[in-house]
C-alpha positions in Angstrom: 6.7 -22.1 -18.9 3.5 -24.0 -19.5 1.1 -21.1 -19.9 1.5 -18.0 -22.0 0.9 -14.5 -20.7 -2.2 -14.2 -22.8 -3.6 -17.5 -21.6 -3.1 -16.6 -18.0 -4.5 -13.1 -18.5 -7.7 -14.6 -20.0 -7.9 -17.2 -17.3 -7.6 -14.6 -14.5 -10.2 -12.4 -16.1 -12.7 -15.2 -16.5 -12.1 -17.4 -13.4 -10.7 -14.9 -10.8 -12.0 -11.4 -11.8 -11.9 -10.3 -8.1 -8.1 -10.7 -8.3 -7.9 -7.5 -10.3 -8.6 -5.6 -7.1 -5.1 -6.6 -6.0 -3.2 -5.7 -9.1 -2.7 -6.4 -12.8 -0.5 -8.9 -14.4 2.4 -7.2 -16.2 4.8 -10.0 -17.1 5.1 -13.8 -16.8 8.1 -16.0 -17.0 9.2 -19.5 -16.1 8.1 -19.7 -12.4 7.7 -16.0 -11.9 5.1 -13.3 -12.5 5.3 -9.5 -12.2 2.2 -7.6 -11.1 1.5 -4.0 -10.5 -1.0 -2.3 -8.1 -2.1 1.2 -8.9 -2.4 2.5 -5.3 -5.6 4.4 -4.6 -7.1 5.9 -1.5 -8.7 2.6 -0.6 -5.3 1.0 -0.3 -3.9 3.5 2.2 -3.7 3.6 6.0 -3.8 6.8 7.9 -0.6 8.7 7.3 -0.5 7.7 3.6 1.3 4.3 3.9 0.1 1.4 1.8 -1.9 -1.0 4.0 -0.5 -4.4 4.7 -3.7 -6.2 3.4 -3.2 -4.5 0.0 0.4 -5.6 -0.2 -0.5 -9.2 0.9 -3.2 -9.3 -1.7 -0.8 -8.3 -4.4 1.8 -10.8 -3.2 -0.8 -13.6 -3.1 -2.2 -13.0 -6.5 1.3 -12.6 -8.0 2.3 -16.0 -6.5 -0.9 -17.6 -7.8 -0.1 -16.2 -11.3 3.6 -17.5 -11.1 2.4 -20.9 -10.0 -0.2 -21.2 -12.7 2.3 -20.1 -15.3 4.5 -23.0 -14.3 2.0 -25.8 -13.6 -0.9 -24.9 -15.9 -4.3 -23.4 -15.4 -5.5 -25.3 -12.3 -8.0 -23.1 -10.7 -8.0 -24.8 -7.3 -4.2 -24.2 -6.6 -4.0 -22.3 -3.3 -1.5 -20.5 -1.2 -0.7 -22.6 1.9 1.5 -20.0 3.6 2.5 -16.4 2.9 4.6 -14.2 5.2 5.8 -10.6 4.8 8.0 -8.9 7.3 7.3 -5.2 7.3 10.6 -3.5 8.2 9.8 0.0 7.3 7.1 2.2 5.7 6.8 1.7 2.0 7.4 4.7 -0.3 
């Protein structure tokens, strides 16, 4: 791991504050990151299911964090492709 949890947390707060809308960084390891989204009304579709855009946002920011933890704090690193297959309604 190139970047510590604290370094990445500071970087995200300073350089990508809008990312906090999609979740908070909980843990960081060698090539992986764990994030958590506190689901609120704005994240829900009718029927009470978490909306796909909320899940995609969380996944995208988590991948960004995992990548930066591995390669260093390069703000212009971007996601080139991200796919989720929704097989059933999340709990």
